[in-house]
C-alpha positions in Angstrom: -30.4 165.1 -25.5 -31.0 163.0 -28.6 -28.2 164.7 -30.3 -25.9 163.9 -27.4 -27.0 160.3 -27.3 -26.6 160.0 -31.1 -23.1 161.7 -30.9 -22.1 159.3 -28.1 -23.3 156.3 -30.1 -21.3 157.5 -33.2 -18.3 158.2 -31.0 -18.6 154.9 -29.3 -18.8 153.0 -32.6 -15.7 154.9 -33.9 -13.8 154.0 -30.8 -14.9 150.4 -31.0 -13.8 150.3 -34.7 -10.4 151.6 -33.7 -10.0 149.1 -31.0 -11.0 146.1 -33.2 -9.2 147.1 -36.4 -5.6 147.0 -35.2 -6.1 143.5 -33.7 -7.7 141.9 -36.8 -5.4 139.4 -38.6 -5.8 137.1 -41.5 -5.9 133.3 -40.8 -2.5 131.6 -41.3 -1.9 129.5 -44.5 -0.3 126.1 -44.1 1.7 124.4 -46.9 2.2 120.6 -46.5 5.7 119.9 -47.7 7.3 116.6 -48.4 10.4 115.0 -50.0 11.5 111.5 -50.9 14.8 110.1 -49.8 15.6 107.1 -52.0 17.8 104.3 -50.7 20.7 102.9 -52.6 22.1 99.4 -52.8 24.1 96.9 -50.7 27.4 96.0 -52.4 30.7 94.3 -51.7 34.1 95.1 -53.2 37.1 92.7 -53.1 40.7 92.8 -54.3 41.1 91.5 -57.9 43.9 89.2 -56.9 46.2 88.3 -54.1 49.5 86.4 -53.8 50.1 84.4 -50.6 53.5 84.5 -49.0 55.5 81.5 -47.7 56.1 80.0 -51.2 58.9 77.5 -51.2 60.9 75.6 -53.7 60.9 72.5 -51.5 58.2 70.0 -52.3 56.5 68.6 -49.2 54.0 69.6 -46.5 54.1 73.4 -46.2 51.8 76.0 -44.6 51.6 79.3 -46.2 49.3 82.3 -46.0 48.8 85.9 -46.3 46.2 88.7 -46.3 43.9 89.0 -49.3 43.5 92.8 -49.1 40.7 95.0 -48.1 37.1 93.7 -48.5 34.5 96.4 -48.1 30.7 96.2 -47.7 28.9 99.4 -48.6 25.3 99.7 -47.5 23.6 102.7 -49.0 20.0 101.4 -48.5 19.3 104.0 -45.8 17.4 101.5 -43.6 16.4 102.0 -40.0 17.6 98.5 -39.3 20.5 98.0 -41.7 21.7 94.5 -41.0 23.9 92.5 -43.4 26.1 89.4 -43.3 29.2 89.0 -45.5 30.1 85.4 -46.3 33.1 83.7 -47.8 33.5 80.6 -49.8 36.4 79.0 -51.5 37.2 76.2 -53.9 40.3 74.1 -54.4 43.6 75.5 -55.5 45.1 73.7 -58.5 48.2 73.7 -60.7 48.8 71.9 -64.0 46.0 69.5 -65.0 44.3 69.5 -61.5 45.1 65.9 -60.7 44.9 65.0 -57.0 48.7 65.6 -56.7 48.1 69.0 -58.3 45.2 70.1 -56.0 44.9 71.5 -52.6 41.3 70.9 -51.6 39.1 73.5 -49.8 39.3 71.6 -46.5 43.0 72.5 -46.4 42.3 76.2 -46.8 41.5 78.2 -43.7 40.1 81.8 -43.4 40.0 84.3 -40.6 38.4 87.7 -41.0 40.2 89.6 -38.3 38.6 92.8 -36.9 36.6 95.0 -39.2 36.6 98.8 -39.3 33.3 100.7 -39.9 31.7 103.9 -40.8 28.1 104.7 -39.7 26.1 104.3 -36.6 26.5 100.6 -35.5 29.0 97.8 -35.6 30.8 95.5 -38.1 31.9 92.4 -36.3 34.5 90.0 -37.7 33.5 86.4 -37.1 37.0 85.0 -36.8 38.9 87.7 -34.9 42.0 85.6 -34.1 44.0 83.1 -36.1 43.0 80.4 -33.6 39.3 81.0 -34.8 40.2 80.3 -38.5 37.6 78.2 -40.3 38.1 75.9 -43.3 36.5 76.9 -46.6 35.0 73.4 -47.1 31.6 75.2 -46.7 30.4 78.8 -47.0 31.2 80.8 -43.8 30.1 84.1 -42.2 33.0 86.5 -42.3 31.6 89.8 -40.9 28.2 90.8 -39.6 27.0 94.4 -39.8 24.3 95.9 -37.6 23.7 99.6 -38.2 21.2 102.4 -38.5 21.3 104.1 -41.9 24.1 104.1 -44.5 27.3 102.4 -43.4 30.4 100.5 -44.5 32.4 97.6 -43.0 36.0 96.9 -44.1 38.4 94.0 -43.2 41.6 92.4 -44.5 41.1 88.6 -44.2 43.9 86.1 -43.9 44.1 82.9 -45.8 46.1 79.9 -44.6 46.8 77.0 -47.0 48.1 73.7 -45.7 49.7 72.0 -48.7 49.9 68.2 -48.4 53.3 66.5 -48.6 52.2 64.6 -51.8 51.6 67.7 -53.9 53.8 68.5 -56.9 55.6 71.8 -57.4 53.8 74.5 -59.4 51.9 77.7 -59.2 48.6 77.0 -57.6 45.6 79.2 -58.1 42.0 79.2 -56.8 39.1 81.6 -56.2 37.9 83.0 -52.9 34.4 84.4 -53.2 32.9 87.0 -50.8 29.2 87.9 -50.9 26.8 90.0 -48.9 23.1 89.7 -48.1 
């Protein structure tokens, strides 16, 4: 009987070993993995020059204007809250020596952004959508405000309106319109 019990114990141990062995697995190994996504910059690009239409050979009060060309804000900072404001400022337009009769002051120069197009998840909103909302450049003004998530662009083609006083002399007037973004 001892032999039978011993044989049963050996057989039982062998069966138990066969049952446990197929189900045995090694513990999983985890690898913590990471990467860094670096943000870029916030920038603005503007046309190098623009010529306004409505020029006239007649001296006297005249209003002229035209679009400046595409102004584009590019925001590659990759921010969750990617907000920016594009501003515009202008100085006087002068000809000759810049005497009062050769100057159109910045309070006679008006700007309107019009609508802005955009890329990215959010909005680029022109601050002077219609010509009736034009603002003088006697002070710095908001042109377009962007509110986005992640990288984006906003582009608009602003219009400048110049009211030349009747006392100004004939000549080619030039001035600088400055766009900035923050």
